[in-house]
MIDOSE-1310 file (N, C-alpha, C; in nm, 2 decimals, decimal comma, always signed):
residues 83
ldpa	-2,29/-6,33/-2,03/-2,36/-6,33/-2,12/-2,36/-6,55/-2,09; -2,46/-6,56/-2,20/-2,50/-6,74/-2,15/-2,47/-6,80/-2,25; -2,32/-6,84/-2,25/-2,26/-6,95/-2,38/-2,38/-7,02/-2,40; -2,41/-7,10/-2,37/-2,52/-7,18/-2,39/-2,66/-7,14/-2,48
rype	-2,67/-6,98/-2,47/-2,74/-6,91/-2,54/-2,71/-6,84/-2,64; -2,62/-6,85/-2,67/-2,52/-6,75/-2,82/-2,39/-6,85/-2,80; -2,38/-7,02/-2,88/-2,28/-7,09/-2,89/-2,18/-6,98/-2,97; -2,23/-6,92/-3,09/-2,18/-6,85/-3,18/-2,03/-6,75/-3,14
vnqp	-2,04/-6,75/-2,98/-1,92/-6,67/-2,91/-1,82/-6,72/-2,90; -1,86/-6,81/-2,91/-1,70/-6,93/-2,92/-1,67/-6,96/-3,09; -1,74/-6,93/-3,17/-1,72/-6,95/-3,30/-1,64/-6,82/-3,38; -1,60/-6,87/-3,49/-1,52/-6,74/-3,58/-1,62/-6,60/-3,58
egqs	-1,70/-6,64/-3,60/-1,84/-6,49/-3,59/-1,83/-6,40/-3,47; -1,82/-6,51/-3,34/-1,83/-6,41/-3,21/-1,71/-6,40/-3,20; -1,55/-6,45/-3,20/-1,44/-6,40/-3,19/-1,40/-6,20/-3,14; -1,46/-6,14/-3,27/-1,37/-6,02/-3,28/-1,47/-5,96/-3,12
fkla	-1,59/-6,01/-3,08/-1,69/-5,95/-3,00/-1,63/-6,02/-2,84; -1,62/-6,11/-2,87/-1,54/-6,21/-2,74/-1,39/-6,09/-2,70; -1,31/-6,13/-2,79/-1,17/-6,05/-2,78/-1,20/-5,90/-2,71; -1,29/-5,84/-2,79/-1,27/-5,69/-2,74/-1,34/-5,67/-2,63
cqqc	-1,43/-5,70/-2,62/-1,53/-5,68/-2,49/-1,51/-5,70/-2,39; -1,42/-5,86/-2,36/-1,41/-5,93/-2,21/-1,27/-5,88/-2,22; -1,17/-5,80/-2,27/-1,10/-5,71/-2,21/-1,15/-5,63/-2,08; -1,26/-5,53/-2,07/-1,28/-5,45/-1,98/-1,40/-5,51/-1,91
hvlp	-1,51/-5,62/-1,95/-1,58/-5,64/-1,87/-1,67/-5,76/-1,93; -1,75/-5,85/-1,83/-1,84/-5,90/-1,88/-1,87/-5,91/-2,04; -1,89/-6,04/-2,13/-1,96/-6,02/-2,22/-2,14/-5,94/-2,18; -2,16/-5,84/-2,27/-2,29/-5,82/-2,25/-2,38/-5,90/-2,37
dpqr	-2,49/-5,93/-2,28/-2,59/-6,05/-2,37/-2,64/-5,92/-2,48; -2,62/-5,96/-2,61/-2,70/-5,89/-2,69/-2,80/-5,82/-2,72; -2,92/-5,90/-2,60/-3,05/-5,84/-2,59/-3,06/-5,69/-2,50; -2,97/-5,71/-2,47/-2,95/-5,55/-2,38/-2,99/-5,48/-2,46
htat	-2,93/-5,45/-2,60/-2,99/-5,31/-2,67/-3,02/-5,38/-2,80; -3,11/-5,28/-2,86/-3,18/-5,29/-3,00/-3,07/-5,27/-3,09; -3,09/-5,32/-3,25/-2,99/-5,33/-3,36/-2,96/-5,19/-3,37; -3,06/-5,01/-3,35/-3,03/-4,92/-3,36/-2,95/-4,90/-3,25
ewpa	-2,97/-4,92/-3,16/-2,86/-4,87/-3,05/-2,74/-4,92/-3,05; -2,70/-5,09/-3,06/-2,55/-5,15/-3,08/-2,46/-5,04/-3,09; -2,44/-4,99/-3,24/-2,33/-4,96/-3,32/-2,30/-4,79/-3,23; -2,38/-4,73/-3,14/-2,39/-4,63/-3,09/-2,28/-4,65/-2,96
vvar	-2,35/-4,79/-2,91/-2,29/-4,82/-2,77/-2,10/-4,91/-2,79; -2,15/-4,98/-2,92/-2,00/-5,00/-2,97/-1,88/-4,88/-2,93; -1,97/-4,79/-3,06/-1,87/-4,64/-3,05/-1,78/-4,55/-2,92; -1,94/-4,61/-2,82/-1,91/-4,55/-2,71/-1,74/-4,63/-2,64
mekn	-1,77/-4,71/-2,66/-1,70/-4,89/-2,58/-1,53/-4,84/-2,67; -1,58/-4,84/-2,82/-1,42/-4,80/-2,87/-1,34/-4,68/-2,78; -1,42/-4,58/-2,80/-1,34/-4,49/-2,81/-1,29/-4,44/-2,66; -1,40/-4,57/-2,53/-1,34/-4,59/-2,37/-1,15/-4,70/-2,40
mewm	-1,18/-4,77/-2,49/-1,06/-4,86/-2,51/-0,90/-4,77/-2,57; -0,96/-4,69/-2,62/-0,88/-4,56/-2,71/-0,83/-4,51/-2,57; -0,86/-4,43/-2,51/-0,86/-4,33/-2,39/-0,77/-4,44/-2,27; -0,81/-4,57/-2,24/-0,77/-4,64/-2,12/-0,65/-4,64/-2,24
nrvv	-0,60/-4,70/-2,34/-0,49/-4,72/-2,39/-0,40/-4,61/-2,39; -0,43/-4,44/-2,39/-0,37/-4,35/-2,41/-0,33/-4,34/-2,22; -0,44/-4,33/-2,10/-0,37/-4,29/-1,99/-0,29/-4,39/-1,96; -0,28/-4,53/-1,97/-0,16/-4,61/-1,95/-0,06/-4,63/-2,05
gnqh	-0,09/-4,53/-2,10/+0,04/-4,58/-2,22/+0,10/-4,67/-2,30; +0,00/-4,73/-2,29/+0,00/-4,88/-2,40/+0,00/-4,91/-2,54; +0,09/-4,94/-2,63/+0,12/-4,92/-2,80/+0,10/-5,09/-2,81; +0,04/-5,06/-2,89/-0,02/-5,23/-2,98/+0,09/-5,30/-3,04
ppde	+0,13/-5,38/-2,98/+0,25/-5,45/-3,06/+0,16/-5,50/-3,23; +0,25/-5,52/-3,33/+0,23/-5,49/-3,46/+0,14/-5,66/-3,46; +0,17/-5,75/-3,39/+0,11/-5,88/-3,42/+0,00/-5,85/-3,34; -0,10/-5,77/-3,26/-0,21/-5,81/-3,20/-0,30/-5,79/-3,28
pqlr	-0,41/-5,83/-3,24/-0,52/-5,82/-3,31/-0,59/-5,72/-3,33; -0,61/-5,64/-3,42/-0,69/-5,53/-3,43/-0,84/-5,52/-3,40; -0,91/-5,40/-3,34/-1,08/-5,39/-3,30/-1,10/-5,39/-3,39; -1,23/-5,53/-3,49/-1,28/-5,48/-3,56/-1,43/-5,47/-3,54
veei	-1,48/-5,38/-3,55/-1,60/-5,28/-3,53/-1,68/-5,32/-3,63; -1,68/-5,35/-3,73/-1,78/-5,38/-3,83/-1,82/-5,56/-3,80; -1,71/-5,61/-3,77/-1,77/-5,70/-3,69/-1,84/-5,73/-3,55; -1,82/-5,67/-3,45/-1,84/-5,66/-3,37/-2,01/-5,65/-3,35
nafl	-2,00/-5,51/-3,45/-2,15/-5,47/-3,44/-2,24/-5,55/-3,53; -2,16/-5,61/-3,62/-2,24/-5,73/-3,70/-2,27/-5,84/-3,64; -2,27/-5,87/-3,52/-2,29/-5,99/-3,42/-2,39/-5,96/-3,34; -2,34/-5,82/-3,26/-2,43/-5,80/-3,20/-2,64/-5,76/-3,25
vkra	-2,55/-5,68/-3,38/-2,69/-5,61/-3,41/-2,79/-5,76/-3,48; -2,74/-5,87/-3,51/-2,78/-5,96/-3,59/-2,89/-6,03/-3,46; -2,83/-6,03/-3,30/-2,89/-6,07/-3,19/-2,97/-5,99/-3,15; -2,97/-5,86/-3,14/-3,00/-5,76/-3,05/-3,21/-5,75/-3,02
rkg	-3,19/-5,75/-2,92/-3,34/-5,70/-2,87/-3,44/-5,61/-3,01; -3,53/-5,72/-3,01/-3,64/-5,65/-3,11/-3,73/-5,50/-3,07; -3,68/-5,41/-3,13/-3,76/-5,31/-3,17/-3,83/-5,19/-3,04
């Protein structure tokens, strides 16, 4: 992801996206999918994160930020590839 193209990734609006997605891979370009496709992609990634946490036995500390799927979807859908 080119931060010059999407500077809002470093603003509060992009923090949930940045925090969640960069745990496992480089940040994807929002133009990679359409607004209709992104929620299914995010749901699949959420399942992957749940699976990884079970495999490695991680337990979330109570003060750890929680996954904010709605904010991630909003960020991606707003910048998604058109149709």
